[in-house]
C-alpha positions as CSV (number, residue, x, y, z in Angstrom):
1,M,-2.5,31.1,11.7
2,E,-2.3,34.7,12.9
3,W,-0.5,37.6,11.1
4,I,2.3,37.6,13.7
5,D,3.0,33.9,12.9
6,V,3.0,34.6,9.2
7,L,5.3,37.6,9.7
8,Q,7.8,35.4,11.6
9,R,7.7,32.9,8.7
10,I,8.4,35.7,6.2
11,Q,11.3,37.0,8.3
12,S,12.7,33.4,8.4
13,G,12.6,33.2,4.6
14,E,11.5,30.5,2.1
15,D,12.1,26.9,3.0
16,E,10.6,23.5,2.6
17,R,7.5,24.6,4.4
18,T,7.1,28.2,3.2
19,E,6.8,29.8,-0.2
20,F,6.4,33.5,-1.2
21,G,4.9,35.1,-4.3
22,R,4.8,38.6,-5.7
23,F,1.3,38.6,-7.1
24,R,2.4,40.5,-10.3
25,S,4.6,37.5,-11.2
26,F,3.0,34.7,-9.1
27,S,0.5,33.2,-11.4
28,E,-2.4,31.0,-10.5
29,K,-0.2,28.1,-11.8
30,D,2.6,28.9,-9.4
31,W,0.5,29.1,-6.2
32,Q,-1.5,26.0,-7.2
33,E,1.7,24.0,-7.9
34,A,2.9,25.1,-4.4
35,I,-0.4,24.0,-2.8
36,C,-0.1,20.6,-4.6
37,A,3.5,20.1,-3.4
38,F,2.9,21.1,0.2
39,A,-0.2,18.9,0.4
40,N,1.7,15.9,-0.8
41,T,4.6,16.4,1.6
42,E,4.2,17.8,5.1
43,G,2.0,20.8,4.5
44,G,3.1,24.4,4.3
45,L,2.4,28.1,3.9
46,V,2.0,30.0,0.7
47,V,2.2,33.8,1.2
48,L,1.1,36.2,-1.6
49,G,2.2,39.7,-1.8
50,V,5.8,39.0,-0.7
51,A,9.0,39.3,-2.8
52,N,11.6,36.6,-2.8
53,D,13.8,38.7,-0.4
54,G,10.9,38.8,2.1
55,S,9.9,42.4,1.4
56,L,6.2,43.2,1.3
57,D,4.7,44.6,-1.8
58,G,1.1,43.7,-1.4
59,V,-1.5,42.2,-3.8
60,P,-2.8,44.9,-6.2
61,M,-6.3,43.5,-6.4
62,D,-9.5,43.8,-4.5
63,S,-9.1,41.7,-1.3
64,E,-12.4,40.0,-1.6
65,Q,-11.8,39.0,-5.2
66,V,-8.5,37.5,-4.3
67,Q,-10.1,35.4,-1.5
68,E,-12.7,34.2,-3.9
69,R,-10.1,33.2,-6.5
70,L,-8.1,31.3,-3.9
71,T,-11.2,29.6,-2.5
72,D,-12.2,28.5,-6.0
73,G,-8.8,27.2,-6.8
74,L,-8.6,25.2,-3.6
75,Q,-11.9,23.6,-4.4
76,N,-11.6,23.0,-8.1
77,A,-8.1,23.3,-9.5
78,L,-6.5,20.1,-8.1
79,G,-9.1,17.4,-8.8
80,V,-10.3,17.2,-5.2
81,P,-10.9,19.9,-2.6
82,V,-7.8,20.8,-0.6
83,R,-7.8,21.3,3.1
84,A,-6.4,24.8,3.7
85,R,-7.0,27.9,5.7
86,L,-7.0,31.4,4.2
87,G,-5.9,34.5,5.9
88,R,-5.1,38.1,5.0
89,H,-3.6,41.3,6.5
90,Q,-3.7,44.9,5.2
91,D,-0.2,46.3,5.3
92,P,0.6,50.0,4.3
93,K,2.0,48.5,1.1
94,G,-1.1,46.5,0.3
95,W,-2.9,43.3,1.2
96,V,-0.9,40.2,2.1
97,H,-2.8,36.9,1.6
98,W,-1.7,33.5,2.9
99,I,-2.8,29.9,2.4
100,E,-2.1,27.4,5.2
101,V,-2.0,24.0,3.6
102,A,-2.5,20.8,5.6
103,K,-0.9,17.5,4.6
104,M,-3.2,15.6,2.3
105,R,-5.0,12.6,3.6
106,G,-6.7,10.4,1.0
107,P,-6.5,7.4,-1.2
108,E,-3.8,8.9,-3.5
109,P,-1.5,11.9,-3.8
110,L,-2.8,15.2,-5.1
111,R,-2.2,16.1,-8.8
112,Y,-1.9,19.5,-10.5
113,R,-2.7,19.2,-14.3
114,G,-2.0,15.5,-14.1
115,R,1.4,15.9,-12.3
116,V,2.2,14.7,-8.8
117,L,4.4,17.3,-7.1
118,V,6.3,17.3,-3.8
119,R,8.2,19.9,-1.9
120,R,12.0,19.5,-2.0
121,G,13.9,22.3,-0.3
122,R,12.5,25.5,-1.7
123,S,11.3,23.9,-5.0
124,N,8.1,22.2,-6.2
125,V,9.2,19.2,-8.2
126,E,8.0,15.9,-9.6
127,P,9.2,13.0,-7.3
128,S,11.6,10.4,-8.5
129,G,10.3,6.8,-9.2
130,S,11.2,5.6,-5.7
131,E,9.8,8.8,-4.1
132,L,6.6,8.4,-6.0
133,Q,6.3,4.8,-4.9
134,E,6.9,5.8,-1.3
135,L,4.3,8.6,-1.7
136,Y,1.7,6.1,-2.9
137,N,2.6,3.8,-0.1
138,S,2.0,6.5,2.6
139,F,-1.2,7.5,1.0
140,G,-2.4,4.0,0.3
141,L,-1.6,2.4,3.7
142,V,-5.2,2.3,4.8
143,F,-7.1,2.6,1.5
144,T,-5.1,0.4,-0.9
145,E,-7.4,-2.6,-1.0
146,E,-10.5,-0.3,-1.4
147,R,-9.2,1.4,-4.6
148,V,-11.0,0.7,-7.8
149,I,-9.1,-1.0,-10.6
150,P,-9.5,0.9,-13.9
151,G,-11.0,-1.1,-16.7
152,T,-12.8,-3.5,-14.5
153,G,-16.5,-3.9,-14.0
154,P,-19.1,-6.2,-12.3
155,G,-18.5,-8.8,-15.0
156,D,-15.0,-9.4,-13.8
157,I,-16.3,-10.8,-10.5
158,E,-16.9,-14.6,-10.4
159,P,-20.5,-14.9,-9.0
160,E,-20.2,-18.5,-7.8
161,T,-17.0,-17.7,-5.9
162,F,-18.7,-14.8,-4.1
163,R,-21.8,-16.8,-3.3
164,R,-19.8,-19.8,-2.1
165,F,-17.8,-17.5,0.2
166,L,-20.9,-16.0,1.7
167,A,-22.5,-19.4,2.1
168,G,-19.5,-20.4,4.2
169,K,-20.3,-17.5,6.5
170,G,-23.9,-18.5,6.7
171,V,-25.2,-15.8,4.4
172,N,-27.6,-16.7,1.5
173,I,-27.9,-13.8,-0.8
174,D,-30.5,-15.6,-2.9
175,A,-32.9,-15.7,0.0
176,E,-36.0,-13.4,-0.1
177,P,-36.1,-10.5,-0.3
178,T,-33.3,-10.5,-2.8
179,L,-31.2,-7.5,-3.8
180,P,-29.6,-6.9,-7.2
181,F,-26.3,-8.9,-7.3
182,E,-24.4,-5.7,-8.0
183,T,-25.8,-4.1,-4.9
184,D,-24.5,-7.0,-2.8
185,L,-21.1,-6.6,-4.4
186,L,-21.2,-2.9,-3.7
187,N,-22.3,-3.3,-0.1
188,R,-19.5,-5.7,0.6
189,E,-16.9,-3.5,-1.1
190,V,-16.2,-5.9,-3.8
191,L,-17.3,-3.1,-6.2
192,D,-17.1,0.6,-5.8
193,R,-17.8,3.6,-8.0
194,D,-15.1,5.6,-9.7
195,M,-15.0,9.3,-10.1
196,D,-17.4,9.1,-13.0
197,G,-19.9,7.0,-11.1
198,A,-19.1,3.7,-13.0
199,L,-19.0,0.5,-11.0
200,R,-15.5,-1.0,-10.8
201,A,-13.9,-3.9,-9.0
202,T,-11.9,-2.9,-6.0
203,L,-8.5,-4.4,-5.4
204,F,-10.0,-6.5,-2.6
205,G,-12.8,-7.7,-4.9
206,L,-10.5,-8.6,-7.8
207,M,-7.9,-10.4,-5.8
208,C,-10.5,-12.4,-3.8
209,F,-13.4,-12.9,-6.2
210,G,-12.0,-12.0,-9.6
211,K,-12.3,-14.1,-12.7
212,D,-8.8,-13.0,-13.9
213,P,-7.1,-11.2,-11.0
214,Q,-3.8,-10.6,-13.0
215,G,-5.6,-9.5,-16.2
216,F,-5.3,-5.8,-15.6
217,G,-2.4,-3.4,-15.7
218,P,-2.2,-2.4,-12.1
219,T,-2.6,-6.1,-10.9
220,R,-0.5,-8.0,-13.5
221,N,2.3,-8.7,-11.0
222,F,0.2,-9.6,-8.0
223,W,1.2,-13.3,-7.8
224,V,3.9,-15.5,-6.4
225,D,7.1,-16.4,-8.2
226,L,8.6,-19.8,-7.2
227,V,12.1,-21.1,-7.8
228,A,14.2,-23.9,-6.4
229,Y,18.0,-23.9,-6.7
230,A,20.5,-26.8,-6.8
231,G,22.7,-25.3,-4.0
232,T,22.7,-22.5,-1.5
233,D,23.1,-19.5,-3.8
234,R,21.1,-17.8,-6.5
235,A,24.1,-18.4,-8.9
236,D,23.5,-22.2,-8.6
237,P,21.4,-23.9,-11.3
238,V,17.6,-23.7,-11.2
239,L,16.0,-27.1,-10.5
240,L,12.4,-26.0,-10.8
241,S,10.5,-22.7,-11.2
242,G,6.8,-21.9,-11.2
243,E,4.2,-19.3,-10.9
244,A,1.3,-19.2,-8.4
245,R,-1.4,-17.0,-10.0
246,G,-5.1,-16.5,-9.5
247,R,-7.1,-15.4,-6.5
248,L,-5.4,-15.2,-3.1
249,D,-6.6,-18.6,-2.0
250,E,-5.6,-20.1,-5.3
251,Q,-2.1,-18.6,-5.0
252,I,-1.7,-20.2,-1.6
253,E,-2.8,-23.6,-2.7
254,R,-0.6,-23.5,-5.8
255,C,2.4,-22.6,-3.8
256,E,1.9,-25.6,-1.5
257,A,1.4,-27.9,-4.5
258,W,4.6,-26.6,-6.0
259,L,6.5,-27.3,-2.8
260,R,5.1,-30.8,-2.7
261,S,6.3,-31.3,-6.3
262,L,9.9,-30.9,-5.0
263,G,9.4,-34.3,-3.3
264,R,10.3,-35.6,0.2
265,N,13.7,-35.9,1.8
266,E,14.9,-38.8,3.8
267,R,15.5,-38.0,7.4
268,Y,16.7,-40.5,10.1
269,A,16.0,-40.5,13.8
270,G,18.2,-43.3,15.2
271,M,17.3,-46.4,13.3
272,H,14.1,-45.0,11.9
273,R,13.7,-43.3,8.6
274,A,11.1,-40.7,7.8
275,D,10.3,-38.9,4.6
276,E,9.7,-35.2,5.1
277,W,9.0,-32.2,3.0
278,P,11.7,-29.6,2.6
279,V,10.1,-27.7,5.5
280,P,6.9,-28.3,7.4
281,L,3.9,-27.6,5.1
282,R,2.0,-25.8,7.9
283,A,4.9,-23.4,8.5
284,F,5.4,-22.9,4.8
285,R,1.7,-22.2,4.2
286,E,1.6,-19.8,7.0
287,C,4.5,-17.8,5.5
288,V,2.8,-17.7,2.1
289,V,-0.6,-16.7,3.7
290,N,1.1,-13.8,5.5
291,A,3.0,-12.7,2.4
292,V,-0.1,-12.5,0.1
293,A,-2.4,-11.1,2.8
294,H,0.0,-8.4,4.1
295,R,2.1,-7.4,1.1
296,D,2.2,-3.8,0.1
297,Y,-0.1,-3.7,-3.0
298,T,1.0,-0.1,-3.8
299,I,4.3,-1.5,-4.9
300,L,3.7,-2.2,-8.6
301,G,5.9,-4.5,-10.6
302,S,7.0,-6.6,-7.6
303,K,5.8,-10.2,-6.8
304,V,5.9,-12.3,-3.7
305,L,9.0,-14.5,-4.1
306,V,9.5,-18.1,-2.8
307,E,13.0,-19.5,-3.1
308,V,14.1,-23.0,-2.0
309,F,17.8,-23.6,-1.4
310,D,19.6,-26.7,-0.1
311,D,19.8,-25.2,3.4
312,R,16.8,-22.8,3.6
313,V,13.5,-21.6,2.2
314,L,12.9,-17.9,1.8
315,V,9.5,-16.2,1.4
316,T,9.9,-12.5,0.5
317,S,7.0,-10.1,0.4
318,P,7.0,-6.6,-1.1
319,G,6.6,-3.8,1.5
320,A,8.0,-3.2,5.0
321,L,6.1,-4.3,8.1
322,P,3.0,-2.1,8.3
323,N,2.3,0.6,10.9
324,H,5.8,0.6,12.4
325,K,5.6,-3.0,13.6
326,R,9.0,-4.5,14.7
327,P,10.2,-8.0,13.8
328,E,10.5,-8.9,17.5
329,S,6.9,-8.0,18.1
330,V,5.7,-10.0,15.1
331,L,7.6,-13.1,16.0
332,A,6.3,-12.9,19.5
333,G,2.7,-12.7,18.3
334,G,2.1,-9.1,19.2
335,T,-1.1,-7.2,18.4
336,P,-1.9,-7.8,14.7
337,R,-2.0,-4.8,12.4
338,S,-2.7,-5.4,8.7
339,R,-2.5,-3.0,5.9
340,N,-5.1,-5.2,4.0
341,E,-7.8,-5.9,6.6
342,S,-10.4,-7.1,4.1
343,M,-8.0,-9.6,2.4
344,A,-6.8,-10.8,5.8
345,N,-10.4,-11.4,7.0
346,Y,-11.2,-13.1,3.7
347,L,-8.4,-15.6,4.2
348,F,-9.4,-16.0,7.9
349,D,-13.0,-16.8,6.9
350,L,-11.8,-19.4,4.4
351,G,-9.8,-21.1,7.2
352,L,-6.4,-20.3,5.5
353,M,-5.4,-17.9,8.2
354,E,-5.9,-18.9,11.8
355,Q,-6.3,-16.6,14.9
356,R,-4.9,-13.2,14.0
357,G,-1.4,-12.7,15.5
358,S,-0.7,-16.4,16.0
359,G,0.9,-17.0,12.6
360,Y,4.6,-16.5,13.5
361,P,4.4,-18.3,16.9
362,R,2.8,-21.2,15.0
363,I,5.6,-21.2,12.4
364,A,8.2,-21.1,15.3
365,R,6.5,-24.1,17.0
366,E,6.5,-26.1,13.7
367,M,10.2,-25.4,13.1
368,R,11.2,-26.3,16.6
369,S,9.4,-29.6,16.2
370,F,10.9,-30.1,12.7
371,N,14.6,-29.5,13.4
372,G,15.0,-27.3,16.4
373,T,15.6,-24.1,14.4
374,A,13.8,-20.7,14.7
375,P,12.4,-18.8,11.8
376,K,14.3,-15.6,10.9
377,L,12.3,-12.5,10.1
378,E,13.9,-9.6,8.3
379,N,12.3,-6.2,7.7
380,D,14.1,-3.8,5.2
381,R,12.3,-0.4,5.4
382,E,14.7,1.2,2.9
383,E,14.3,-1.4,0.2
384,R,10.8,-2.2,1.4
385,W,10.5,-5.9,1.8
386,V,9.9,-8.5,4.5
387,R,11.6,-11.9,4.4
388,V,11.1,-15.1,6.4
389,T,13.8,-17.7,6.4
390,L,12.9,-21.3,7.3
391,W,16.1,-23.4,7.8
392,R,16.1,-26.9,6.4
393,E,18.9,-28.1,8.6
394,P,19.9,-27.3,12.2
395,Q,22.2,-24.3,12.4
396,T,25.7,-24.8,13.9
């Protein structure tokens, strides 16, 4: 950014993208808080040597020393280096320095002294709970499943599950020359190193190969809640409830076993009677596979929810459709985009997920054959959930 551009921003005054600071009162804490807030929001400009009313008063320090202090702060004060450009201009009243901050891109938001800050109007503030969750969602969209889980280690991965999975792909990790087992886990992103260099299980590793996937604080709610009602409303009595915990494949299998436990229903076609499950098992399984594979794992405290009513089955997954996908495109089998590529590929390799992008068309085909209905897909971006409805009876 050139001085003429900075001068125009000064003349326009402070706003959500611009902050001024008189160096005599603008401490290192103040400008670093502003950097943190701008980086976590949409980027912005911090100008030193300017009063709140936009008048220039200059920075009363050696210009080179100021640049060194700013560079050091950008590299070391906020945990990770911050992407920013420095500039300066010598006015008759003194040097004006500015920091042009880019929006942060990384696995998680920036912190200043342990606090996440965002820009709201002309203020640098801590986000509300919902804002913080949305912030983690935007940062974790690509990197979520690669994050390490604090408190885990190589011993939390089930070796036989990992070996059996690779054997199914035609890989024998015990063949000569062998690598240390931890190296294989690291190479396949089941493990990664934390900031201190310690080996930790990634979210992908724990949910697909972990001994106790729900045994850690960040993952304790990553399972499927199951409930069947005696009626068509949540106010009706609960017939049966359950929990599908464990690794992703175990969650899917336990969901299907729970649905089977509800028993078959009598259905007549002319003079012939047939016993059928509440909804087609293949359609139900596909819904659950999609839910656990594509859910937003940055939303802590929420579970995938399966609900069975007299007239419908609902499968609700935390998180809106990823990457601006539309329900119409998903139902039509549009180009697949997953926020959890490794998990989706894992389920595909196990045969639990078929050709990518074909899931909802397959659900639609199963439901047409079952009772002539179409699945309903809802996507609530504000409340952040996706819900599939499978109708148990034809709709009038």
